[in-house]
C-alpha positions as CSV (number, residue, x, y, z in Angstrom):
1,X,8.6,31.4,15.2
2,X,5.8,29.0,15.5
3,X,4.3,28.3,18.9
4,X,4.4,24.6,19.6
5,X,1.4,22.5,18.8
6,X,0.5,20.0,21.6
7,X,2.5,16.8,21.3
8,X,0.7,13.6,20.4
9,X,-2.0,12.9,22.9
10,X,-2.7,9.5,24.5
11,X,-6.2,8.1,24.8
12,X,-7.5,9.5,21.6
13,X,-8.4,8.9,17.9
14,X,-5.6,9.9,15.5
15,X,-6.2,10.0,11.7
16,X,-3.3,9.5,9.2
17,X,-3.9,10.9,5.7
18,X,-1.8,11.6,2.7
19,X,-2.3,15.3,1.8
20,X,-1.0,15.4,-1.8
21,X,-1.0,12.7,-4.5
22,X,-0.4,9.4,-2.7
23,X,2.7,7.3,-1.7
24,X,3.4,9.8,1.0
25,X,4.6,7.3,3.7
26,X,1.3,6.5,5.5
27,X,2.3,3.0,6.3
28,X,5.5,3.8,8.0
29,X,3.8,6.8,9.8
30,X,1.0,4.6,11.0
31,X,3.4,2.0,12.4
32,X,5.5,4.7,14.1
33,X,2.4,6.0,15.8
34,X,1.0,2.6,16.7
35,X,4.2,1.7,18.5
36,X,4.7,5.2,20.1
37,X,1.1,5.4,21.4
38,X,0.7,1.7,22.1
39,X,-2.4,1.8,20.0
40,X,-5.2,-0.7,20.9
41,X,-6.8,-0.5,17.4
42,X,-5.6,0.4,13.9
43,X,-8.4,0.9,11.4
44,X,-8.1,0.8,7.6
45,X,-10.4,2.5,5.1
46,X,-10.0,2.7,1.4
47,X,-9.2,-0.3,-0.8
48,X,-6.8,-3.0,-1.7
49,X,-5.0,-0.7,-4.1
50,X,-2.8,0.6,-1.4
51,X,0.9,0.1,-1.2
52,X,1.8,1.2,2.4
53,X,5.4,0.2,3.0
54,X,6.7,-0.3,6.6
55,X,9.6,-2.0,8.3
56,X,8.9,-4.1,11.4
57,X,10.9,-3.7,14.6
58,X,12.7,-6.9,13.5
59,X,13.7,-5.5,10.1
60,X,11.0,-7.2,8.0
61,X,9.7,-5.0,5.2
62,X,6.2,-5.4,3.8
63,X,4.1,-3.4,1.5
64,X,0.6,-3.5,3.0
65,X,-2.3,-3.7,0.6
66,X,-5.3,-4.3,3.0
67,X,-4.0,-5.2,6.4
68,X,-3.4,-2.1,8.5
69,X,0.3,-1.2,8.7
70,X,-0.1,-1.3,12.5
71,X,0.1,-5.1,12.2
72,X,3.8,-4.9,13.0
73,X,2.8,-3.6,16.4
74,X,1.9,-6.9,18.1
75,X,-0.4,-5.4,20.7
76,X,-2.6,-3.6,18.1
77,X,-5.9,-5.1,17.0
78,X,-6.7,-4.5,13.4
79,X,-10.0,-3.6,11.7
80,X,-11.1,-3.3,8.1
81,X,-14.0,-0.9,8.5
82,X,-17.1,-0.5,6.3
83,X,-15.3,2.1,4.2
84,X,-12.7,-0.4,3.2
85,X,-13.3,-2.3,-0.1
86,X,-12.0,-5.8,0.7
87,X,-10.6,-8.3,-1.8
88,X,-10.7,-11.6,0.1
89,X,-8.4,-13.4,-2.4
90,X,-5.7,-10.8,-2.2
91,X,-6.2,-10.7,1.6
92,X,-5.4,-14.4,1.8
93,X,-2.2,-13.8,-0.2
94,X,-1.2,-10.9,2.1
95,X,-1.8,-12.9,5.3
96,X,0.4,-15.7,3.8
97,X,3.1,-13.2,2.9
98,X,3.1,-11.9,6.5
99,X,3.2,-15.4,7.9
100,X,6.3,-16.1,5.8
101,X,8.2,-13.2,7.4
102,X,7.3,-14.3,10.9
103,X,4.0,-12.5,11.5
104,X,1.6,-15.5,11.8
105,X,-0.6,-13.8,14.5
106,X,-2.0,-11.1,12.2
107,X,-5.2,-13.0,11.3
108,X,-6.0,-13.6,15.1
109,X,-5.8,-9.8,15.6
110,X,-7.8,-8.8,12.4
111,X,-11.6,-8.0,12.3
112,X,-13.7,-7.3,9.2
113,X,-16.8,-5.1,9.0
114,X,-19.7,-7.1,7.6
115,X,-20.8,-4.1,5.5
116,X,-17.5,-3.6,3.6
117,X,-18.0,-3.9,-0.2
118,X,-16.3,-7.0,-1.6
119,X,-13.9,-6.7,-4.5
120,X,-14.6,-9.7,-6.7
121,X,-12.4,-11.1,-9.4
122,X,-14.8,-9.9,-12.1
123,X,-14.5,-6.4,-10.8
124,X,-10.8,-6.4,-11.7
125,X,-11.6,-7.5,-15.2
126,X,-14.4,-4.9,-15.7
127,X,-12.2,-2.2,-14.1
128,X,-9.3,-2.8,-16.5
129,X,-11.3,-3.5,-19.7
130,X,-13.6,-0.5,-19.0
131,X,-10.6,1.7,-18.3
132,X,-8.9,0.8,-21.6
133,X,-12.1,0.7,-23.7
134,X,-13.8,3.8,-22.5
135,X,-12.8,5.7,-19.4
136,X,-9.1,6.3,-19.0
137,X,-9.5,8.0,-15.6
138,X,-6.3,6.5,-14.3
139,X,-7.6,3.9,-11.8
140,X,-5.2,1.5,-10.1
141,X,-6.9,-1.5,-11.9
142,X,-7.6,-3.4,-8.7
143,X,-11.4,-3.4,-9.1
144,X,-12.1,-0.8,-6.4
145,X,-13.9,1.5,-8.8
146,X,-16.3,-1.2,-9.9
147,X,-16.8,-2.5,-6.3
148,X,-17.6,1.0,-5.1
149,X,-20.2,1.4,-7.8
150,X,-21.8,-2.0,-6.9
151,X,-22.1,-1.1,-3.2
152,X,-25.2,1.1,-4.0
153,X,-26.6,-1.5,-6.4
154,X,-26.8,-4.6,-4.1
155,X,-23.3,-5.9,-4.8
156,X,-21.4,-8.4,-2.8
157,X,-20.5,-7.5,0.7
158,X,-18.0,-9.1,3.1
159,X,-20.9,-10.6,5.2
160,X,-21.9,-12.6,2.1
161,X,-18.9,-14.8,2.9
162,X,-21.0,-16.1,5.8
163,X,-23.8,-17.3,3.5
164,X,-24.2,-20.9,2.7
165,X,-22.6,-21.9,-0.6
166,X,-26.0,-22.2,-2.2
167,X,-27.1,-18.8,-1.1
168,X,-23.8,-17.2,-2.1
169,X,-24.1,-18.7,-5.6
170,X,-27.7,-17.7,-5.9
171,X,-26.9,-14.0,-5.1
172,X,-23.9,-14.1,-7.6
173,X,-26.1,-15.5,-10.4
174,X,-28.4,-12.5,-10.2
175,X,-25.4,-10.1,-10.2
176,X,-23.5,-11.8,-13.0
177,X,-26.2,-11.3,-15.6
178,X,-25.5,-7.6,-15.5
179,X,-21.7,-8.0,-15.3
180,X,-21.5,-10.2,-18.4
181,X,-23.6,-7.7,-20.2
182,X,-21.4,-4.8,-19.1
183,X,-18.3,-6.6,-20.2
184,X,-19.8,-7.3,-23.6
185,X,-20.8,-3.7,-24.0
186,X,-17.2,-2.6,-23.2
187,X,-15.8,-5.0,-25.8
188,X,-18.3,-4.0,-28.5
189,X,-17.9,-0.2,-27.9
190,X,-14.1,-0.1,-27.2
191,X,-12.3,2.9,-28.6
192,X,-10.4,2.3,-31.8
193,X,-7.0,0.7,-31.3
194,X,-7.6,-0.5,-27.8
195,X,-8.3,-4.2,-28.6
196,X,-4.7,-5.2,-28.4
197,X,-4.3,-3.8,-24.9
198,X,-7.6,-5.3,-23.8
199,X,-6.4,-8.7,-24.8
200,X,-3.6,-8.4,-22.3
201,X,-6.0,-8.2,-19.4
202,X,-9.0,-10.2,-20.7
203,X,-8.9,-13.5,-22.6
204,X,-12.2,-15.4,-22.8
205,X,-10.6,-18.8,-22.5
206,X,-8.7,-17.7,-19.4
207,X,-11.1,-15.3,-17.7
208,X,-14.7,-16.2,-18.5
209,X,-14.7,-18.5,-15.4
210,X,-14.6,-15.3,-13.3
211,X,-18.1,-14.6,-14.5
212,X,-19.4,-18.1,-13.6
213,X,-21.3,-18.2,-10.3
214,X,-20.4,-21.9,-9.5
215,X,-16.7,-21.4,-10.1
216,X,-16.6,-18.2,-8.0
217,X,-18.6,-19.8,-5.2
218,X,-16.0,-22.5,-4.9
219,X,-13.1,-20.0,-5.1
220,X,-14.5,-17.7,-2.4
221,X,-15.5,-20.5,-0.2
222,X,-11.8,-21.0,0.4
223,X,-11.6,-17.4,1.6
224,X,-14.6,-17.8,3.8
225,X,-13.0,-20.9,5.5
226,X,-10.0,-18.8,6.5
227,X,-11.4,-15.4,7.3
228,X,-15.1,-16.1,7.9
229,X,-14.6,-16.3,11.7
230,X,-13.0,-12.8,11.7
231,X,-16.1,-11.1,10.2
232,X,-18.2,-9.3,12.8
233,X,-21.9,-10.1,12.9
234,X,-24.8,-7.7,13.3
235,X,-25.1,-8.7,17.0
236,X,-21.4,-8.0,17.8
237,X,-20.6,-4.8,19.6
238,X,-18.6,-2.3,17.6
239,X,-15.0,-2.9,18.8
240,X,-13.7,0.6,17.7
241,X,-16.4,2.5,19.6
242,X,-15.8,0.3,22.6
243,X,-12.0,1.1,22.5
244,X,-12.8,4.9,22.2
245,X,-15.2,4.7,25.1
246,X,-12.6,2.9,27.2
247,X,-10.1,5.7,26.5
248,X,-7.8,3.5,24.3
249,X,-5.7,4.8,21.4
250,X,-7.2,4.3,18.0
251,X,-5.4,5.1,14.7
252,X,-7.3,5.4,11.4
253,X,-5.2,4.7,8.3
254,X,-6.5,6.3,5.1
255,X,-5.9,5.1,1.5
256,X,-5.2,7.5,-1.4
257,X,-4.8,11.2,-0.6
258,X,-6.7,14.4,-0.2
259,X,-5.8,15.7,-3.7
260,X,-7.2,12.4,-5.2
261,X,-10.7,12.9,-3.6
262,X,-13.8,12.1,-5.7
263,X,-14.9,15.8,-5.5
264,X,-11.8,17.7,-4.6
265,X,-9.0,15.8,-6.4
266,X,-7.3,15.9,-9.8
267,X,-10.4,15.1,-11.8
268,X,-10.6,13.1,-14.0
269,X,-7.7,11.1,-12.6
270,X,-9.1,10.7,-9.1
271,X,-10.8,8.2,-6.7
272,X,-14.5,7.2,-6.7
273,X,-14.9,7.8,-3.0
274,X,-14.1,10.3,-0.2
275,X,-10.4,10.5,0.7
276,X,-10.6,13.6,2.9
277,X,-11.6,13.6,6.6
278,X,-15.2,13.3,5.4
279,X,-14.4,9.6,4.9
280,X,-14.3,9.2,8.7
281,X,-18.1,9.6,8.8
282,X,-18.9,7.6,5.6
283,X,-16.3,4.9,6.1
284,X,-16.4,4.2,9.8
285,X,-18.8,4.5,12.8
286,X,-16.4,7.0,14.4
287,X,-18.0,10.5,14.8
288,X,-15.6,13.2,13.7
289,X,-16.0,14.9,17.0
290,X,-14.1,11.9,18.5
291,X,-11.1,12.8,16.3
292,X,-8.5,14.6,18.4
293,X,-5.5,14.8,16.1
294,X,-4.6,14.5,12.5
295,X,-1.3,13.6,10.9
296,X,-0.8,14.5,7.2
297,X,2.0,12.3,5.9
298,X,4.1,13.2,2.9
299,X,7.6,12.8,1.5
300,X,10.1,15.5,1.2
301,X,9.5,15.3,-2.6
302,X,6.5,14.7,-4.8
303,X,5.2,11.3,-5.8
304,X,2.4,9.8,-7.9
305,X,1.4,6.6,-9.5
306,X,-0.6,6.5,-12.8
307,X,-1.7,9.3,-15.0
308,X,-3.0,12.7,-13.9
309,X,-2.0,16.2,-12.9
310,X,1.5,16.4,-11.4
311,X,2.8,20.0,-11.8
312,X,6.2,19.5,-10.2
313,X,7.0,16.2,-11.9
314,X,10.6,15.7,-12.9
315,X,11.5,14.6,-16.4
316,X,12.6,10.9,-16.6
317,X,16.1,12.0,-17.5
318,X,16.4,14.8,-15.0
319,X,19.2,14.6,-12.6
320,X,18.1,13.0,-9.4
321,X,14.8,11.5,-10.8
322,X,16.2,8.0,-11.0
323,X,17.5,8.2,-7.4
324,X,14.0,9.1,-6.1
325,X,12.2,6.7,-8.4
326,X,14.1,3.7,-7.2
327,X,12.4,4.1,-3.8
328,X,9.1,2.9,-5.2
329,X,10.5,0.1,-7.3
330,X,9.3,-2.6,-4.8
331,X,5.6,-1.6,-5.0
332,X,3.6,-4.8,-5.5
333,X,2.1,-5.4,-9.0
334,X,3.2,-2.1,-10.6
335,X,2.5,-3.1,-14.2
336,X,-0.9,-1.5,-14.5
337,X,-0.4,2.0,-13.3
338,X,2.9,2.5,-15.2
339,X,5.3,3.1,-12.4
340,X,6.4,5.6,-9.8
341,X,6.5,9.2,-10.9
342,X,8.5,11.7,-8.8
343,X,9.0,15.4,-8.6
344,X,9.7,18.3,-6.2
345,X,7.5,18.9,-3.2
346,X,4.3,20.9,-4.1
347,X,3.4,23.2,-1.2
348,X,0.5,24.6,-3.3
349,X,-1.2,21.2,-3.0
350,X,-0.1,20.7,0.6
351,X,-1.6,24.0,1.5
352,X,-4.9,23.0,-0.1
353,X,-5.0,19.8,1.9
354,X,-4.1,21.5,5.1
355,X,-6.8,24.1,4.7
356,X,-9.4,21.5,3.7
357,X,-8.5,19.3,6.7
358,X,-8.5,22.3,9.1
359,X,-11.9,23.5,7.9
360,X,-13.5,20.1,8.5
361,X,-11.9,19.8,12.0
362,X,-12.9,23.4,13.0
363,X,-16.5,22.8,11.9
364,X,-16.7,19.6,13.9
365,X,-15.0,21.0,17.0
366,X,-16.7,24.5,17.1
367,X,-13.5,26.3,16.2
368,X,-11.5,24.7,19.0
369,X,-7.8,24.0,18.1
370,X,-7.3,20.4,16.9
371,X,-3.6,19.8,16.0
372,X,-2.6,19.0,12.4
373,X,0.8,17.5,12.5
374,X,2.9,17.1,9.3
375,X,5.0,14.0,9.0
376,X,7.8,14.7,6.5
377,X,9.6,11.5,5.5
378,X,12.4,10.5,3.1
379,X,14.7,13.4,3.9
380,X,17.4,10.9,3.5
381,X,16.5,10.4,-0.2
382,X,17.5,14.0,-0.9
383,X,20.8,13.6,0.7
384,X,23.6,14.6,-1.7
385,X,21.4,16.9,-3.8
386,X,23.3,20.2,-4.2
387,X,20.0,22.1,-4.5
388,X,16.5,21.1,-3.4
389,X,13.5,22.8,-5.1
390,X,10.2,23.4,-3.4
391,X,7.1,24.7,-5.3
392,X,5.6,27.5,-3.2
393,X,2.8,28.6,-5.6
394,X,1.8,28.5,-9.3
395,X,1.9,31.1,-12.0
396,X,-1.0,30.9,-14.5
397,X,0.0,31.5,-18.1
398,X,-3.2,32.9,-19.6
399,X,-4.1,36.3,-18.0
400,X,-7.4,36.5,-19.8
401,X,-8.8,33.7,-17.7
402,X,-8.6,35.8,-14.5
403,X,-12.4,36.2,-14.1
404,X,-13.1,32.6,-15.0
405,X,-10.7,31.4,-12.4
406,X,-12.3,33.6,-9.7
407,X,-15.7,32.4,-10.7
408,X,-14.5,28.8,-10.4
409,X,-13.3,29.5,-6.8
410,X,-9.6,29.5,-7.5
411,X,-7.5,31.6,-5.2
412,X,-5.9,33.8,-7.8
413,X,-4.3,37.3,-7.7
414,X,-2.7,39.6,-10.2
415,X,0.9,40.7,-10.0
416,X,1.4,43.0,-13.0
417,X,0.6,40.9,-16.0
418,X,1.1,37.6,-14.1
419,X,-1.6,35.6,-12.4
420,X,-0.6,34.0,-9.1
421,X,-2.3,31.0,-7.6
422,X,-1.2,30.2,-4.1
423,X,-2.8,26.8,-3.7
424,X,-4.3,23.9,-5.7
425,X,-7.9,23.9,-6.7
426,X,-9.8,21.0,-8.4
427,X,-10.9,23.3,-11.2
428,X,-7.3,23.5,-12.3
429,X,-7.5,19.9,-13.3
430,X,-11.2,19.3,-14.1
431,X,-11.8,22.4,-16.3
432,X,-10.3,21.8,-19.7
433,X,-9.9,25.6,-20.2
434,X,-7.6,25.8,-17.2
435,X,-5.8,22.5,-17.6
436,X,-2.1,22.8,-18.7
437,X,-1.9,26.6,-17.9
438,X,-0.2,26.4,-14.5
439,X,3.6,26.6,-14.0
440,X,5.1,25.8,-10.6
441,X,7.2,28.5,-9.0
442,X,10.1,27.2,-7.1
443,X,12.2,28.3,-4.1
444,X,15.6,26.8,-4.7
445,X,17.2,25.8,-1.4
446,X,20.6,24.6,-0.5
447,X,20.7,20.8,-0.2
448,X,22.4,18.7,2.4
449,X,25.1,16.1,2.2
450,X,25.6,14.3,5.5
451,X,26.0,10.7,4.3
452,X,24.9,7.6,6.0
453,X,26.8,8.2,9.2
454,X,25.4,11.7,9.5
455,X,21.8,10.5,9.0
456,X,22.4,7.8,11.6
457,X,23.7,10.3,14.1
458,X,20.8,12.6,13.5
459,X,18.3,9.8,13.9
460,X,19.9,8.8,17.2
461,X,19.8,12.5,18.5
462,X,16.0,12.6,17.6
463,X,15.7,16.4,17.9
464,X,15.0,19.1,15.3
465,X,18.0,21.1,16.5
466,X,20.3,18.3,15.7
467,X,19.2,18.0,12.0
468,X,21.4,19.5,9.4
469,X,20.8,23.3,9.2
470,X,19.6,23.0,5.6
471,X,17.1,20.3,6.6
472,X,15.9,22.7,9.3
473,X,15.5,25.5,6.7
474,X,13.5,23.1,4.5
475,X,11.1,22.2,7.3
476,X,10.7,25.9,8.3
477,X,9.8,26.8,4.7
478,X,7.0,24.1,4.7
479,X,5.6,25.5,7.9
480,X,5.8,29.1,6.8
481,X,4.1,28.4,3.5
482,X,1.3,26.1,4.6
483,X,1.1,26.3,8.4
484,X,-0.8,29.6,8.9
485,X,-4.0,31.1,7.7
486,X,-5.2,34.6,8.9
487,X,-2.5,34.6,11.5
488,X,-3.8,31.4,13.0
489,X,-1.6,28.3,13.3
490,X,-3.1,25.4,11.3
491,X,-0.3,22.9,10.9
492,X,3.3,22.2,12.0
493,X,5.9,19.6,11.3
494,X,5.7,17.1,14.1
495,X,7.3,13.9,12.7
496,X,10.5,13.6,10.6
497,X,11.7,10.5,8.8
498,X,15.4,9.9,7.9
499,X,14.9,6.4,6.5
500,X,12.3,3.6,6.1
501,X,13.1,2.0,9.5
502,X,11.0,3.0,12.5
503,X,14.0,4.0,14.6
504,X,14.8,6.6,12.0
505,X,11.5,8.4,12.5
506,X,11.0,10.7,15.4
507,X,8.9,13.6,16.9
508,X,10.4,17.1,16.5
């Protein structure tokens, strides 16, 4: 039995990350915590490529791209921190979407860091054309990659929206010389056969205006008129640190996931920035020592958008795949990253994320215990499955690579002629010699079939003991596989979700 981790603590900073490959339910988890803890501030870092779904207390569903999912908690102030790439045009659209469903107060509760990189319209064109023409690293096509590269090269920042139109245009004119040249290089050096697809996303007659400084100045002036007064200035006190010093609850909402990190993720199909806890230091002004608890949010099955390593992926025609895939069908603008991929839960990846997170926390807190809570959602989506598979580790199919795996830092052991890998390592994706040689090993568990009424009754009971016994076994397997290292408790299931609504999510 696991000893209980401390329950969620008031008056503290809580981070919510996805541990595996994204789409793990961060939005619903953040909203649940914001309401439960009466959070004063909810902070977003990452980019406008997010799709954080949440259902408001009044039943309104929204897929958050940039606005923090805590927006449905009306007493929470919202912050887009410096580690958040902001697309002002998409932000205007999102604010309007929220207004239409009855949340017109969001802008009055939203603050923007002046130092956030700004995703411009030409970034989206360059991102997509470059991806098709040369890179193929599996970006979301929202311009985040290009905006992140620009940040170190004097690119546009959110505070530039406060410039006069003349100064804004002058800065753009200097930047756009290089952007037009970059676009031309992509077009002239595109890989064979890619021109047809490029034409879908870039047509000179339609899109060359997005490389014109005068046109962009007018376009972004509209955004400045709406959100300019919500941008902090250099002289403004930091509202997040003020909240922390006052003992208020602060929640930090990550984008992407640990296993998509720029260094530790599924290279080459990963993010251009930190997505582990290291992003707290680089993306906010919050010192990691102020972080008192971490929630790793994932579904009861595997998910991923776009290309890249996904060991436990179900075949499209596999029984159950269409049932799970439908859950992501409402993701906004899903044409670029080719849809929602689903598979079985991968505990080898979850274990990697837990240990990475625990190591960062332990180093920052001088080995003191900092709770890692696992939020396991969408148990309802597996209802009716006769069997539920869970990947507990990998087998490696080429025994002669044992020494090379060890040298690369992979945790690998021999079991007869078989190589056993107990957790994910980025070399399994980045090293071409290793890629494609791992096979997930599954524990097959009995499924549950409680129906809508049974799920409703368990959500009302709100205790682990009242869950279906097979659900309890499922959660116990997760804890037993990823929750201990060297006889030390590192993580435990703390939140369970039996549906998208907030009232179907509870502490266990």
